[in-house]
C-alpha atoms as one frame of an Amber mdcrd trajectory, in Angstrom:
protein
   0.000   0.000   0.000   2.680   2.529   0.999   4.375   2.220  -2.406   1.279
   3.556  -4.232   1.090   6.718  -2.080   2.662   9.952  -3.303   4.600  11.359
  -0.342   5.289  15.026   0.425   7.936  16.140   2.923   7.184  18.681   5.602
   8.510  22.170   4.958   9.838  22.090   8.555  12.055  19.053   7.924  15.739
  19.486   8.552  18.952  17.550   8.330  21.887  18.120   6.034  21.265  14.885
   4.168  17.524  15.405   3.891  16.701  12.290   5.897  15.255  13.983   8.994
  11.764  14.389   7.565   8.145  13.808   8.356   6.172  12.924   5.245   2.444
  12.909   4.548   0.595  11.023   1.846  -2.999  10.822   0.698  -4.822   7.789
  -0.634  -8.414   6.631  -0.962  -8.066   5.127   2.537  -7.164   8.458   4.179
  -4.054  10.303   5.301  -0.755   8.558   5.984   2.264   9.738   7.964   5.797
   8.367   8.053   9.336   9.322   8.997  11.776   9.277   6.099  14.304   7.327
   8.211  11.786   4.483   8.535   9.545   4.606   5.426   8.103   1.115   5.970
   6.308   2.231   9.151   3.211   4.174   8.132   0.523   5.628  10.391  -2.974
   6.042   8.958  -5.406   8.698  10.134  -8.327  10.834   9.059  -8.200  14.539
   8.209 -10.318  15.370  11.297  -8.077  13.386  13.669  -4.893  14.929  12.258
  -6.393  18.426  12.450  -7.359  17.883  16.112  -3.904  16.480  16.916  -2.114
  19.454  15.342  -4.467  21.901  17.051  -3.663  20.383  20.468   0.074  20.549
  19.793  -0.121  24.193  18.686  -2.147  25.021  21.791   0.512  23.453  24.010
  -1.798  20.702  25.252  -0.689  17.089  25.622  -0.953  15.264  22.314  -2.702
  12.255  23.828  -6.422  12.094  24.314  -7.608  12.163  27.950  -9.016   8.922
  29.333 -12.851   8.688  29.345
């Protein structure tokens, strides 16, 4: 599955060799995230879940969801 996804690197990625990157890809199944150092490990999510996660990080809140 991961080989059919077109990946885009984050504009905030660093590293002199270009291998210190977070990448995002879109497929019919949803959004996918991976680290360029370990491209075989792919996390799948939805746009709403990723948006909520990024909002919490920007707000300085813990990234994990509180227990019910």
